[in-house]
All heavy atoms as TSV, in Angstrom:
chain	resi	resn	atom	element	x	y	z
A	1	MET	N	N	15.765	33.302	-3.617
A	1	MET	CA	C	15.491	32.249	-4.576
A	1	MET	C	C	15.986	30.902	-4.052
A	1	MET	O	O	15.344	29.894	-4.253
A	1	MET	CB	C	16.168	32.622	-5.899
A	1	MET	CG	C	15.623	31.892	-7.065
A	1	MET	SD	S	13.908	32.332	-7.361
A	1	MET	CE	C	13.779	31.919	-9.029
A	2	ARG	N	N	17.090	30.875	-3.374
A	2	ARG	CA	C	17.640	29.611	-2.881
A	2	ARG	C	C	16.720	28.950	-1.847
A	2	ARG	O	O	16.605	27.745	-1.820
A	2	ARG	CB	C	19.021	29.824	-2.298
A	2	ARG	CG	C	20.043	30.150	-3.342
A	2	ARG	CD	C	21.317	29.415	-3.010
A	2	ARG	NE	N	22.342	29.800	-3.924
A	2	ARG	CZ	C	22.792	29.005	-4.885
A	2	ARG	NH1	N	22.306	27.820	-5.018
A	2	ARG	NH2	N	23.729	29.420	-5.688
A	3	ARG	N	N	16.105	29.781	-0.994
A	3	ARG	CA	C	15.192	29.219	0.002
A	3	ARG	C	C	14.043	28.497	-0.688
A	3	ARG	O	O	13.615	27.437	-0.260
A	3	ARG	CB	C	14.618	30.317	0.882
A	3	ARG	CG	C	15.415	30.541	2.112
A	3	ARG	CD	C	14.557	31.297	3.096
A	3	ARG	NE	N	15.304	32.439	3.562
A	3	ARG	CZ	C	14.794	33.447	4.191
A	3	ARG	NH1	N	13.498	33.509	4.403
A	3	ARG	NH2	N	15.547	34.432	4.607
A	4	TRP	N	N	13.535	29.100	-1.731
A	4	TRP	CA	C	12.444	28.511	-2.496
A	4	TRP	C	C	12.881	27.174	-3.086
A	4	TRP	O	O	12.142	26.189	-3.012
A	4	TRP	CB	C	12.023	29.481	-3.599
A	4	TRP	CG	C	10.892	28.979	-4.422
A	4	TRP	CD1	C	9.574	29.071	-4.127
A	4	TRP	CD2	C	10.980	28.307	-5.669
A	4	TRP	NE1	N	8.832	28.489	-5.110
A	4	TRP	CE2	C	9.678	28.003	-6.082
A	4	TRP	CE3	C	12.044	27.918	-6.491
A	4	TRP	CZ2	C	9.391	27.349	-7.262
A	4	TRP	CZ3	C	11.753	27.260	-7.676
A	4	TRP	CH2	C	10.443	26.977	-8.043
A	5	GLU	N	N	14.074	27.128	-3.646
A	5	GLU	CA	C	14.600	25.891	-4.229
A	5	GLU	C	C	14.775	24.814	-3.166
A	5	GLU	O	O	14.437	23.645	-3.380
A	5	GLU	CB	C	15.927	26.146	-4.939
A	5	GLU	CG	C	15.783	26.948	-6.214
A	5	GLU	CD	C	17.117	27.356	-6.819
A	5	GLU	OE1	O	18.154	27.261	-6.120
A	5	GLU	OE2	O	17.118	27.781	-7.979
A	6	LYS	N	N	15.282	25.184	-2.009
A	6	LYS	CA	C	15.456	24.227	-0.913
A	6	LYS	C	C	14.105	23.711	-0.439
A	6	LYS	O	O	13.938	22.522	-0.168
A	6	LYS	CB	C	16.218	24.863	0.248
A	6	LYS	CG	C	17.692	25.046	-0.015
A	6	LYS	CD	C	18.371	25.670	1.184
A	6	LYS	CE	C	19.843	25.909	0.903
A	6	LYS	NZ	N	20.533	26.508	2.051
A	7	GLY	N	N	13.145	24.619	-0.335
A	7	GLY	CA	C	11.803	24.223	0.077
A	7	GLY	C	C	11.171	23.254	-0.905
A	7	GLY	O	O	10.560	22.251	-0.521
A	8	LEU	N	N	11.319	23.541	-2.189
A	8	LEU	CA	C	10.781	22.664	-3.230
A	8	LEU	C	C	11.470	21.303	-3.197
A	8	LEU	O	O	10.804	20.267	-3.301
A	8	LEU	CB	C	10.955	23.311	-4.606
A	8	LEU	CG	C	10.414	22.526	-5.789
A	8	LEU	CD1	C	8.924	22.250	-5.618
A	8	LEU	CD2	C	10.677	23.277	-7.086
A	9	ALA	N	N	12.769	21.300	-3.024
A	9	ALA	CA	C	13.513	20.041	-2.940
A	9	ALA	C	C	13.042	19.220	-1.740
A	9	ALA	O	O	12.898	17.994	-1.830
A	9	ALA	CB	C	15.016	20.314	-2.852
A	10	GLN	N	N	12.757	19.880	-0.619
A	10	GLN	CA	C	12.283	19.177	0.572
A	10	GLN	C	C	10.898	18.587	0.345
A	10	GLN	O	O	10.625	17.451	0.735
A	10	GLN	CB	C	12.262	20.110	1.781
A	10	GLN	CG	C	11.888	19.425	3.077
A	10	GLN	CD	C	12.865	18.318	3.440
A	10	GLN	OE1	O	14.076	18.533	3.457
A	10	GLN	NE2	N	12.355	17.136	3.726
A	11	ILE	N	N	10.042	19.341	-0.309
A	11	ILE	CA	C	8.694	18.842	-0.626
A	11	ILE	C	C	8.798	17.611	-1.515
A	11	ILE	O	O	8.115	16.607	-1.290
A	11	ILE	CB	C	7.844	19.938	-1.295
A	11	ILE	CG1	C	7.495	21.012	-0.268
A	11	ILE	CG2	C	6.585	19.352	-1.928
A	11	ILE	CD1	C	6.875	22.259	-0.866
A	12	GLN	N	N	9.634	17.673	-2.528
A	12	GLN	CA	C	9.813	16.531	-3.437
A	12	GLN	C	C	10.372	15.328	-2.692
A	12	GLN	O	O	9.933	14.202	-2.909
A	12	GLN	CB	C	10.725	16.915	-4.602
A	12	GLN	CG	C	10.050	17.891	-5.544
A	12	GLN	CD	C	11.007	18.447	-6.591
A	12	GLN	OE1	O	12.216	18.523	-6.383
A	12	GLN	NE2	N	10.452	18.865	-7.710
A	13	ALA	N	N	11.321	15.547	-1.804
A	13	ALA	CA	C	11.899	14.455	-1.015
A	13	ALA	C	C	10.849	13.841	-0.095
A	13	ALA	O	O	10.766	12.610	0.035
A	13	ALA	CB	C	13.095	14.962	-0.205
A	14	ASP	N	N	10.027	14.670	0.517
A	14	ASP	CA	C	8.962	14.184	1.395
A	14	ASP	C	C	7.945	13.366	0.619
A	14	ASP	O	O	7.477	12.329	1.093
A	14	ASP	CB	C	8.263	15.343	2.108
A	14	ASP	CG	C	9.146	16.038	3.131
A	14	ASP	OD1	O	10.208	15.477	3.502
A	14	ASP	OD2	O	8.780	17.160	3.552
A	15	ARG	N	N	7.591	13.825	-0.560
A	15	ARG	CA	C	6.636	13.085	-1.393
A	15	ARG	C	C	7.206	11.733	-1.816
A	15	ARG	O	O	6.491	10.738	-1.818
A	15	ARG	CB	C	6.255	13.898	-2.626
A	15	ARG	CG	C	5.337	15.039	-2.309
A	15	ARG	CD	C	4.937	15.788	-3.547
A	15	ARG	NE	N	4.048	16.891	-3.194
A	15	ARG	CZ	C	3.705	17.849	-4.036
A	15	ARG	NH1	N	4.172	17.851	-5.263
A	15	ARG	NH2	N	2.891	18.818	-3.636
A	16	GLU	N	N	8.473	11.716	-2.159
A	16	GLU	CA	C	9.108	10.454	-2.551
A	16	GLU	C	C	9.137	9.481	-1.374
A	16	GLU	O	O	8.871	8.290	-1.527
A	16	GLU	CB	C	10.525	10.704	-3.078
A	16	GLU	CG	C	11.235	9.454	-3.547
A	16	GLU	CD	C	10.525	8.722	-4.667
A	16	GLU	OE1	O	9.840	9.359	-5.480
A	16	GLU	OE2	O	10.651	7.473	-4.726
A	17	LYS	N	N	9.442	10.002	-0.202
A	17	LYS	CA	C	9.442	9.178	1.011
A	17	LYS	C	C	8.057	8.586	1.263
A	17	LYS	O	O	7.913	7.417	1.608
A	17	LYS	CB	C	9.838	10.041	2.212
A	17	LYS	CG	C	10.968	9.549	3.023
A	17	LYS	CD	C	11.147	10.504	4.203
A	17	LYS	CE	C	12.513	10.335	4.803
A	17	LYS	NZ	N	12.741	11.242	5.915
A	18	ALA	N	N	7.028	9.402	1.079
A	18	ALA	CA	C	5.647	8.944	1.270
A	18	ALA	C	C	5.290	7.871	0.246
A	18	ALA	O	O	4.645	6.872	0.588
A	18	ALA	CB	C	4.683	10.124	1.176
A	19	ARG	N	N	5.706	8.048	-0.998
A	19	ARG	CA	C	5.446	7.039	-2.040
A	19	ARG	C	C	6.142	5.727	-1.713
A	19	ARG	O	O	5.579	4.647	-1.893
A	19	ARG	CB	C	5.896	7.545	-3.414
A	19	ARG	CG	C	4.897	8.483	-4.072
A	19	ARG	CD	C	5.252	8.747	-5.526
A	19	ARG	NE	N	6.447	9.563	-5.670
A	19	ARG	CZ	C	6.451	10.887	-5.732
A	19	ARG	NH1	N	5.334	11.552	-5.670
A	19	ARG	NH2	N	7.574	11.550	-5.861
A	20	GLU	N	N	7.373	5.814	-1.230
A	20	GLU	CA	C	8.112	4.611	-0.858
A	20	GLU	C	C	7.440	3.891	0.305
A	20	GLU	O	O	7.329	2.664	0.309
A	20	GLU	CB	C	9.557	4.962	-0.503
A	20	GLU	CG	C	10.393	5.354	-1.697
A	20	GLU	CD	C	11.778	5.874	-1.317
A	20	GLU	OE1	O	12.142	5.853	-0.110
A	20	GLU	OE2	O	12.497	6.320	-2.220
A	21	ALA	N	N	6.977	4.645	1.299
A	21	ALA	CA	C	6.295	4.053	2.446
A	21	ALA	C	C	4.994	3.385	2.010
A	21	ALA	O	O	4.658	2.287	2.470
A	21	ALA	CB	C	6.023	5.118	3.500
A	22	GLU	N	N	4.279	4.024	1.102
A	22	GLU	CA	C	3.028	3.460	0.595
A	22	GLU	C	C	3.298	2.165	-0.170
A	22	GLU	O	O	2.585	1.173	0.008
A	22	GLU	CB	C	2.348	4.483	-0.315
A	22	GLU	CG	C	0.958	4.101	-0.717
A	22	GLU	CD	C	0.279	5.207	-1.512
A	22	GLU	OE1	O	0.382	6.388	-1.112
A	22	GLU	OE2	O	-0.346	4.881	-2.526
A	23	ALA	N	N	4.335	2.164	-0.990
A	23	ALA	CA	C	4.691	0.962	-1.745
A	23	ALA	C	C	5.103	-0.173	-0.805
A	23	ALA	O	O	4.733	-1.334	-1.009
A	23	ALA	CB	C	5.812	1.268	-2.731
A	24	LYS	N	N	5.834	0.176	0.228
A	24	LYS	CA	C	6.258	-0.829	1.209
A	24	LYS	C	C	5.046	-1.408	1.935
A	24	LYS	O	O	4.964	-2.616	2.165
A	24	LYS	CB	C	7.228	-0.202	2.208
A	24	LYS	CG	C	7.874	-1.180	3.139
A	24	LYS	CD	C	8.913	-0.502	4.022
A	24	LYS	CE	C	9.571	-1.498	4.941
A	24	LYS	NZ	N	10.584	-0.882	5.790
A	25	GLY	N	N	4.101	-0.543	2.285
A	25	GLY	CA	C	2.875	-0.998	2.929
A	25	GLY	C	C	2.077	-1.932	2.033
A	25	GLY	O	O	1.585	-2.968	2.477
A	26	ARG	N	N	1.947	-1.570	0.764
A	26	ARG	CA	C	1.243	-2.433	-0.189
A	26	ARG	C	C	1.935	-3.786	-0.309
A	26	ARG	O	O	1.274	-4.820	-0.370
A	26	ARG	CB	C	1.191	-1.783	-1.562
A	26	ARG	CG	C	0.123	-0.777	-1.732
A	26	ARG	CD	C	0.017	-0.380	-3.197
A	26	ARG	NE	N	-0.895	0.714	-3.364
A	26	ARG	CZ	C	-0.589	1.868	-3.929
A	26	ARG	NH1	N	0.616	2.071	-4.398
A	26	ARG	NH2	N	-1.484	2.813	-4.028
A	27	ALA	N	N	3.258	-3.772	-0.348
A	27	ALA	CA	C	4.010	-5.027	-0.463
A	27	ALA	C	C	3.759	-5.917	0.747
A	27	ALA	O	O	3.576	-7.133	0.606
A	27	ALA	CB	C	5.503	-4.739	-0.613
A	28	SER	N	N	3.704	-5.314	1.925
A	28	SER	CA	C	3.439	-6.094	3.143
A	28	SER	C	C	2.044	-6.699	3.106
A	28	SER	O	O	1.861	-7.885	3.398
A	28	SER	CB	C	3.567	-5.212	4.385
A	28	SER	OG	O	4.901	-4.835	4.582
A	29	LEU	N	N	1.056	-5.902	2.740
A	29	LEU	CA	C	-0.313	-6.401	2.669
A	29	LEU	C	C	-0.449	-7.505	1.630
A	29	LEU	O	O	-1.139	-8.510	1.858
A	29	LEU	CB	C	-1.286	-5.261	2.373
A	29	LEU	CG	C	-1.391	-4.166	3.425
A	29	LEU	CD1	C	-2.310	-3.047	2.950
A	29	LEU	CD2	C	-1.848	-4.725	4.759
A	30	THR	N	N	0.224	-7.327	0.510
A	30	THR	CA	C	0.199	-8.343	-0.542
A	30	THR	C	C	0.788	-9.648	-0.028
A	30	THR	O	O	0.235	-10.732	-0.254
A	30	THR	CB	C	0.983	-7.854	-1.784
A	30	THR	OG1	O	0.371	-6.644	-2.261
A	30	THR	CG2	C	1.003	-8.885	-2.876
A	31	GLU	N	N	1.887	-9.544	0.693
A	31	GLU	CA	C	2.525	-10.729	1.272
A	31	GLU	C	C	1.585	-11.424	2.261
A	31	GLU	O	O	1.469	-12.645	2.260
A	31	GLU	CB	C	3.827	-10.332	1.962
A	31	GLU	CG	C	4.626	-11.505	2.475
A	31	GLU	CD	C	5.935	-11.058	3.090
A	31	GLU	OE1	O	6.530	-10.079	2.601
A	31	GLU	OE2	O	6.366	-11.694	4.072
A	32	TRP	N	N	0.917	-10.640	3.094
A	32	TRP	CA	C	-0.024	-11.218	4.059
A	32	TRP	C	C	-1.081	-12.037	3.331
A	32	TRP	O	O	-1.409	-13.149	3.735
A	32	TRP	CB	C	-0.743	-10.136	4.850
A	32	TRP	CG	C	0.079	-9.336	5.803
A	32	TRP	CD1	C	1.431	-9.419	6.022
A	32	TRP	CD2	C	-0.388	-8.299	6.657
A	32	TRP	NE1	N	1.820	-8.497	6.962
A	32	TRP	CE2	C	0.725	-7.798	7.373
A	32	TRP	CE3	C	-1.640	-7.744	6.886
A	32	TRP	CZ2	C	0.608	-6.774	8.305
A	32	TRP	CZ3	C	-1.751	-6.725	7.814
A	32	TRP	CH2	C	-0.642	-6.246	8.509
A	33	ILE	N	N	-1.606	-11.461	2.252
A	33	ILE	CA	C	-2.666	-12.146	1.505
A	33	ILE	C	C	-2.125	-13.391	0.831
A	33	ILE	O	O	-2.742	-14.460	0.894
A	33	ILE	CB	C	-3.329	-11.187	0.499
A	33	ILE	CG1	C	-4.131	-10.135	1.268
A	33	ILE	CG2	C	-4.230	-11.950	-0.481
A	33	ILE	CD1	C	-4.674	-9.002	0.423
A	34	HIS	N	N	-0.987	-13.295	0.189
A	34	HIS	CA	C	-0.409	-14.459	-0.495
A	34	HIS	C	C	-0.103	-15.588	0.480
A	34	HIS	O	O	-0.246	-16.759	0.145
A	34	HIS	CB	C	0.845	-14.066	-1.267
A	34	HIS	CG	C	0.539	-13.287	-2.503
A	34	HIS	ND1	N	1.495	-12.534	-3.152
A	34	HIS	CD2	C	-0.602	-13.121	-3.220
A	34	HIS	CE1	C	0.955	-11.954	-4.210
A	34	HIS	NE2	N	-0.318	-12.293	-4.266
A	35	GLU	N	N	0.320	-15.220	1.686
A	35	GLU	CA	C	0.654	-16.237	2.691
A	35	GLU	C	C	-0.534	-16.605	3.576
A	35	GLU	O	O	-0.403	-17.456	4.459
A	35	GLU	CB	C	1.831	-15.741	3.545
A	35	GLU	CG	C	3.107	-15.619	2.738
A	35	GLU	CD	C	4.299	-15.210	3.587
A	35	GLU	OE1	O	4.219	-15.299	4.832
A	35	GLU	OE2	O	5.316	-14.795	2.993
A	36	ARG	N	N	-1.667	-15.937	3.347
A	36	ARG	CA	C	-2.902	-16.179	4.111
A	36	ARG	C	C	-2.667	-16.063	5.616
A	36	ARG	O	O	-3.112	-16.903	6.408
A	36	ARG	CB	C	-3.504	-17.526	3.752
A	36	ARG	CG	C	-3.920	-17.618	2.321
A	36	ARG	CD	C	-4.551	-18.934	2.023
A	36	ARG	NE	N	-4.904	-18.994	0.612
A	36	ARG	CZ	C	-5.514	-20.007	0.069
A	36	ARG	NH1	N	-5.856	-21.052	0.794
A	36	ARG	NH2	N	-5.798	-19.994	-1.207
A	37	LEU	N	N	-1.987	-15.024	6.004
A	37	LEU	CA	C	-1.688	-14.797	7.415
A	37	LEU	C	C	-2.929	-14.314	8.167
A	37	LEU	O	O	-3.787	-13.640	7.597
A	37	LEU	CB	C	-0.573	-13.752	7.551
A	37	LEU	CG	C	0.783	-14.126	6.954
A	37	LEU	CD1	C	1.762	-12.965	7.106
A	37	LEU	CD2	C	1.337	-15.375	7.603
A	38	PRO	N	N	-3.024	-14.637	9.449
A	38	PRO	CA	C	-4.149	-14.159	10.260
A	38	PRO	C	C	-4.241	-12.627	10.305
A	38	PRO	O	O	-5.308	-12.076	10.549
A	38	PRO	CB	C	-3.865	-14.716	11.656
A	38	PRO	CG	C	-2.946	-15.861	11.438
A	38	PRO	CD	C	-2.148	-15.542	10.203
A	39	LEU	N	N	-3.144	-11.951	10.038
A	39	LEU	CA	C	-3.135	-10.486	10.029
A	39	LEU	C	C	-4.073	-9.917	8.963
A	39	LEU	O	O	-4.451	-8.746	9.035
A	39	LEU	CB	C	-1.720	-9.968	9.773
A	39	LEU	CG	C	-0.701	-10.208	10.884
A	39	LEU	CD1	C	0.705	-9.913	10.384
A	39	LEU	CD2	C	-1.030	-9.367	12.087
A	40	CYS	N	N	-4.469	-10.727	7.999
A	40	CYS	CA	C	-5.341	-10.259	6.923
A	40	CYS	C	C	-6.642	-9.683	7.461
A	40	CYS	O	O	-7.240	-8.821	6.826
A	40	CYS	CB	C	-5.640	-11.385	5.934
A	40	CYS	SG	S	-4.222	-11.864	4.950
A	41	ARG	N	N	-7.083	-10.129	8.603
A	41	ARG	CA	C	-8.352	-9.626	9.145
A	41	ARG	C	C	-8.272	-8.139	9.495
A	41	ARG	O	O	-9.282	-7.488	9.699
A	41	ARG	CB	C	-8.803	-10.448	10.344
A	41	ARG	CG	C	-7.951	-10.292	11.571
A	41	ARG	CD	C	-8.531	-11.087	12.750
A	41	ARG	NE	N	-7.614	-11.079	13.843
A	41	ARG	CZ	C	-6.834	-12.099	14.189
A	41	ARG	NH1	N	-6.912	-13.231	13.531
A	41	ARG	NH2	N	-6.012	-12.000	15.197
A	42	HIS	N	N	-7.056	-7.596	9.543
A	42	HIS	CA	C	-6.869	-6.185	9.862
A	42	HIS	C	C	-6.775	-5.304	8.617
A	42	HIS	O	O	-6.650	-4.082	8.741
A	42	HIS	CB	C	-5.608	-5.991	10.714
A	42	HIS	CG	C	-5.665	-6.734	12.008
A	42	HIS	ND1	N	-6.511	-6.375	13.028
A	42	HIS	CD2	C	-5.001	-7.840	12.428
A	42	HIS	CE1	C	-6.354	-7.220	14.036
A	42	HIS	NE2	N	-5.447	-8.115	13.697
A	43	ILE	N	N	-6.846	-5.895	7.445
A	43	ILE	CA	C	-6.777	-5.125	6.205
A	43	ILE	C	C	-8.148	-4.500	5.958
A	43	ILE	O	O	-9.163	-5.182	6.004
A	43	ILE	CB	C	-6.366	-6.018	5.013
A	43	ILE	CG1	C	-5.009	-6.666	5.266
A	43	ILE	CG2	C	-6.324	-5.189	3.724
A	43	ILE	CD1	C	-4.600	-7.683	4.216
A	44	THR	N	N	-8.162	-3.211	5.686
A	44	THR	CA	C	-9.431	-2.516	5.474
A	44	THR	C	C	-9.957	-2.757	4.059
A	44	THR	O	O	-9.196	-3.140	3.156
A	44	THR	CB	C	-9.276	-0.999	5.676
A	44	THR	OG1	O	-8.424	-0.481	4.645
A	44	THR	CG2	C	-8.709	-0.669	7.057
A	45	ASN	N	N	-11.243	-2.516	3.875
A	45	ASN	CA	C	-11.840	-2.655	2.544
A	45	ASN	C	C	-11.170	-1.722	1.543
A	45	ASN	O	O	-10.955	-2.099	0.393
A	45	ASN	CB	C	-13.346	-2.390	2.585
A	45	ASN	CG	C	-14.102	-3.542	3.209
A	45	ASN	OD1	O	-13.622	-4.676	3.224
A	45	ASN	ND2	N	-15.274	-3.256	3.726
A	46	ARG	N	N	-10.849	-0.530	1.977
A	46	ARG	CA	C	-10.175	0.425	1.079
A	46	ARG	C	C	-8.810	-0.114	0.640
A	46	ARG	O	O	-8.429	0.011	-0.525
A	46	ARG	CB	C	-10.028	1.771	1.777
A	46	ARG	CG	C	-9.453	2.817	0.886
A	46	ARG	CD	C	-9.449	4.163	1.552
A	46	ARG	NE	N	-8.899	5.138	0.628
A	46	ARG	CZ	C	-8.704	6.383	0.933
A	46	ARG	NH1	N	-9.028	6.834	2.114
A	46	ARG	NH2	N	-8.197	7.213	0.052
A	47	GLN	N	N	-8.069	-0.694	1.573
A	47	GLN	CA	C	-6.766	-1.267	1.229
A	47	GLN	C	C	-6.938	-2.434	0.258
A	47	GLN	O	O	-6.159	-2.583	-0.690
A	47	GLN	CB	C	-6.037	-1.732	2.487
A	47	GLN	CG	C	-5.564	-0.591	3.359
A	47	GLN	CD	C	-5.058	-1.057	4.705
A	47	GLN	OE1	O	-5.652	-1.929	5.345
A	47	GLN	NE2	N	-3.954	-0.464	5.151
A	48	ILE	N	N	-7.952	-3.264	0.498
A	48	ILE	CA	C	-8.213	-4.396	-0.388
A	48	ILE	C	C	-8.526	-3.893	-1.794
A	48	ILE	O	O	-7.978	-4.395	-2.784
A	48	ILE	CB	C	-9.362	-5.266	0.161
A	48	ILE	CG1	C	-8.903	-5.992	1.427
A	48	ILE	CG2	C	-9.847	-6.260	-0.893
A	48	ILE	CD1	C	-10.017	-6.660	2.198
A	49	GLU	N	N	-9.393	-2.894	-1.884
A	49	GLU	CA	C	-9.742	-2.332	-3.187
A	49	GLU	C	C	-8.510	-1.781	-3.896
A	49	GLU	O	O	-8.351	-1.961	-5.108
A	49	GLU	CB	C	-10.791	-1.227	-3.013
A	49	GLU	CG	C	-12.143	-1.757	-2.586
A	49	GLU	CD	C	-13.100	-0.660	-2.146
A	49	GLU	OE1	O	-12.731	0.537	-2.209
A	49	GLU	OE2	O	-14.216	-1.010	-1.731
A	50	ASP	N	N	-7.628	-1.131	-3.146
A	50	ASP	CA	C	-6.394	-0.577	-3.710
A	50	ASP	C	C	-5.482	-1.690	-4.233
A	50	ASP	O	O	-4.926	-1.584	-5.326
A	50	ASP	CB	C	-5.668	0.257	-2.657
A	50	ASP	CG	C	-4.379	0.862	-3.171
A	50	ASP	OD1	O	-4.402	1.478	-4.262
A	50	ASP	OD2	O	-3.345	0.716	-2.490
A	51	LEU	N	N	-5.348	-2.759	-3.469
A	51	LEU	CA	C	-4.494	-3.873	-3.887
A	51	LEU	C	C	-5.037	-4.545	-5.147
A	51	LEU	O	O	-4.276	-4.889	-6.055
A	51	LEU	CB	C	-4.357	-4.898	-2.765
A	51	LEU	CG	C	-3.601	-4.442	-1.518
A	51	LEU	CD1	C	-3.711	-5.490	-0.428
A	51	LEU	CD2	C	-2.152	-4.144	-1.839
A	52	ILE	N	N	-6.350	-4.702	-5.190
A	52	ILE	CA	C	-6.968	-5.315	-6.370
A	52	ILE	C	C	-6.823	-4.390	-7.577
A	52	ILE	O	O	-6.453	-4.841	-8.669
A	52	ILE	CB	C	-8.442	-5.672	-6.097
A	52	ILE	CG1	C	-8.513	-6.809	-5.069
A	52	ILE	CG2	C	-9.158	-6.063	-7.390
A	52	ILE	CD1	C	-9.903	-7.102	-4.552
A	53	ALA	N	N	-7.077	-3.105	-7.388
A	53	ALA	CA	C	-6.942	-2.128	-8.476
A	53	ALA	C	C	-5.502	-2.052	-8.988
A	53	ALA	O	O	-5.274	-1.864	-10.186
A	53	ALA	CB	C	-7.407	-0.754	-8.019
A	54	SER	N	N	-4.552	-2.235	-8.086
A	54	SER	CA	C	-3.133	-2.213	-8.463
A	54	SER	C	C	-2.682	-3.536	-9.072
A	54	SER	O	O	-1.521	-3.670	-9.468
A	54	SER	CB	C	-2.268	-1.914	-7.234
A	54	SER	OG	O	-2.590	-0.671	-6.695
A	55	LYS	N	N	-3.597	-4.501	-9.093
A	55	LYS	CA	C	-3.341	-5.835	-9.638
A	55	LYS	C	C	-2.232	-6.573	-8.888
A	55	LYS	O	O	-1.496	-7.373	-9.455
A	55	LYS	CB	C	-3.058	-5.770	-11.135
A	55	LYS	CG	C	-4.234	-5.221	-11.913
A	55	LYS	CD	C	-4.030	-5.259	-13.384
A	55	LYS	CE	C	-5.291	-4.699	-14.036
A	55	LYS	NZ	N	-5.278	-4.793	-15.457
A	56	LEU	N	N	-2.141	-6.286	-7.584
A	56	LEU	CA	C	-1.169	-6.987	-6.746
A	56	LEU	C	C	-1.759	-8.285	-6.225
A	56	LEU	O	O	-1.022	-9.220	-5.909
A	56	LEU	CB	C	-0.722	-6.093	-5.591
A	56	LEU	CG	C	0.056	-4.846	-6.000
A	56	LEU	CD1	C	0.258	-3.920	-4.812
A	56	LEU	CD2	C	1.388	-5.243	-6.609
A	57	VAL	N	N	-3.089	-8.318	-6.102
A	57	VAL	CA	C	-3.806	-9.521	-5.685
A	57	VAL	C	C	-5.104	-9.593	-6.484
A	57	VAL	O	O	-5.525	-8.605	-7.080
A	57	VAL	CB	C	-4.131	-9.534	-4.167
A	57	VAL	CG1	C	-2.873	-9.499	-3.325
A	57	VAL	CG2	C	-5.054	-8.389	-3.791
A	58	THR	N	N	-5.724	-10.756	-6.453
A	58	THR	CA	C	-7.019	-10.923	-7.100
A	58	THR	C	C	-8.111	-11.018	-6.039
A	58	THR	O	O	-7.825	-11.284	-4.866
A	58	THR	CB	C	-7.049	-12.204	-7.957
A	58	THR	OG1	O	-6.907	-13.336	-7.082
A	58	THR	CG2	C	-5.934	-12.207	-9.003
A	59	SER	N	N	-9.341	-10.839	-6.457
A	59	SER	CA	C	-10.469	-10.980	-5.534
A	59	SER	C	C	-10.497	-12.379	-4.934
A	59	SER	O	O	-10.825	-12.551	-3.758
A	59	SER	CB	C	-11.782	-10.709	-6.267
A	59	SER	OG	O	-11.836	-9.382	-6.688
A	60	GLU	N	N	-10.159	-13.362	-5.744
A	60	GLU	CA	C	-10.155	-14.748	-5.273
A	60	GLU	C	C	-9.126	-14.957	-4.165
A	60	GLU	O	O	-9.396	-15.645	-3.181
A	60	GLU	CB	C	-9.880	-15.711	-6.433
A	60	GLU	CG	C	-10.999	-15.765	-7.467
A	60	GLU	CD	C	-11.000	-14.582	-8.429
A	60	GLU	OE1	O	-9.947	-13.926	-8.608
A	60	GLU	OE2	O	-12.072	-14.283	-8.974
A	61	GLN	N	N	-7.957	-14.352	-4.326
A	61	GLN	CA	C	-6.923	-14.470	-3.288
A	61	GLN	C	C	-7.400	-13.810	-1.990
A	61	GLN	O	O	-7.169	-14.335	-0.907
A	61	GLN	CB	C	-5.620	-13.829	-3.754
A	61	GLN	CG	C	-4.912	-14.603	-4.838
A	61	GLN	CD	C	-3.737	-13.825	-5.416
A	61	GLN	OE1	O	-3.855	-12.631	-5.682
A	61	GLN	NE2	N	-2.630	-14.520	-5.596
A	62	VAL	N	N	-8.069	-12.678	-2.122
A	62	VAL	CA	C	-8.576	-11.979	-0.942
A	62	VAL	C	C	-9.638	-12.824	-0.258
A	62	VAL	O	O	-9.608	-13.006	0.967
A	62	VAL	CB	C	-9.119	-10.588	-1.316
A	62	VAL	CG1	C	-9.812	-9.943	-0.131
A	62	VAL	CG2	C	-8.004	-9.697	-1.836
A	63	ARG	N	N	-10.567	-13.342	-1.026
A	63	ARG	CA	C	-11.635	-14.160	-0.450
A	63	ARG	C	C	-11.066	-15.382	0.282
A	63	ARG	O	O	-11.600	-15.789	1.302
A	63	ARG	CB	C	-12.613	-14.615	-1.522
A	63	ARG	CG	C	-13.638	-13.556	-1.812
A	63	ARG	CD	C	-14.763	-14.097	-2.676
A	63	ARG	NE	N	-15.124	-13.046	-3.602
A	63	ARG	CZ	C	-14.763	-12.990	-4.874
A	63	ARG	NH1	N	-14.094	-13.953	-5.430
A	63	ARG	NH2	N	-15.098	-11.970	-5.624
A	64	ALA	N	N	-9.991	-15.936	-0.230
A	64	ALA	CA	C	-9.379	-17.109	0.385
A	64	ALA	C	C	-8.791	-16.801	1.767
A	64	ALA	O	O	-8.631	-17.696	2.582
A	64	ALA	CB	C	-8.300	-17.691	-0.512
A	65	THR	N	N	-8.505	-15.531	2.023
A	65	THR	CA	C	-7.925	-15.154	3.313
A	65	THR	C	C	-8.972	-14.796	4.342
A	65	THR	O	O	-8.677	-14.722	5.522
A	65	THR	CB	C	-6.976	-13.940	3.172
A	65	THR	OG1	O	-7.740	-12.804	2.779
A	65	THR	CG2	C	-5.872	-14.208	2.194
A	66	GLY	N	N	-10.184	-14.505	3.905
A	66	GLY	CA	C	-11.252	-14.203	4.846
A	66	GLY	C	C	-11.851	-12.823	4.748
A	66	GLY	O	O	-13.048	-12.691	4.865
A	67	PRO	N	N	-11.061	-11.747	4.534
A	67	PRO	CA	C	-11.671	-10.412	4.490
A	67	PRO	C	C	-12.633	-10.293	3.314
A	67	PRO	O	O	-12.459	-10.951	2.294
A	67	PRO	CB	C	-10.509	-9.441	4.320
A	67	PRO	CG	C	-9.278	-10.234	4.431
A	67	PRO	CD	C	-9.644	-11.684	4.356
A	68	GLN	N	N	-13.607	-9.454	3.465
A	68	GLN	CA	C	-14.566	-9.203	2.383
A	68	GLN	C	C	-14.044	-8.106	1.477
A	68	GLN	O	O	-13.668	-7.049	1.947
A	68	GLN	CB	C	-15.928	-8.799	2.959
A	68	GLN	CG	C	-16.528	-9.848	3.846
A	68	GLN	CD	C	-16.827	-11.134	3.096
A	68	GLN	OE1	O	-17.337	-11.108	1.994
A	68	GLN	NE2	N	-16.496	-12.259	3.690
A	69	ALA	N	N	-14.017	-8.366	0.178
A	69	ALA	CA	C	-13.570	-7.350	-0.783
A	69	ALA	C	C	-14.757	-6.582	-1.313
A	69	ALA	O	O	-15.845	-7.061	-1.337
A	69	ALA	CB	C	-12.827	-8.000	-1.926
């Protein structure tokens, strides 16, 4: 039973780590857009859609940076 509990705890820890990494990535992309950095050209359409859906940026902010939403 303990092995199962340890395994479950590891899965939960891994998922939390992945969520934190995803949130950090979104924050970086949001910053790029707000600052209109040249790096914005590397943001994918899927990432743009995710940022807009998450209400971290608006379509207008994205358009101002150059990538197509």
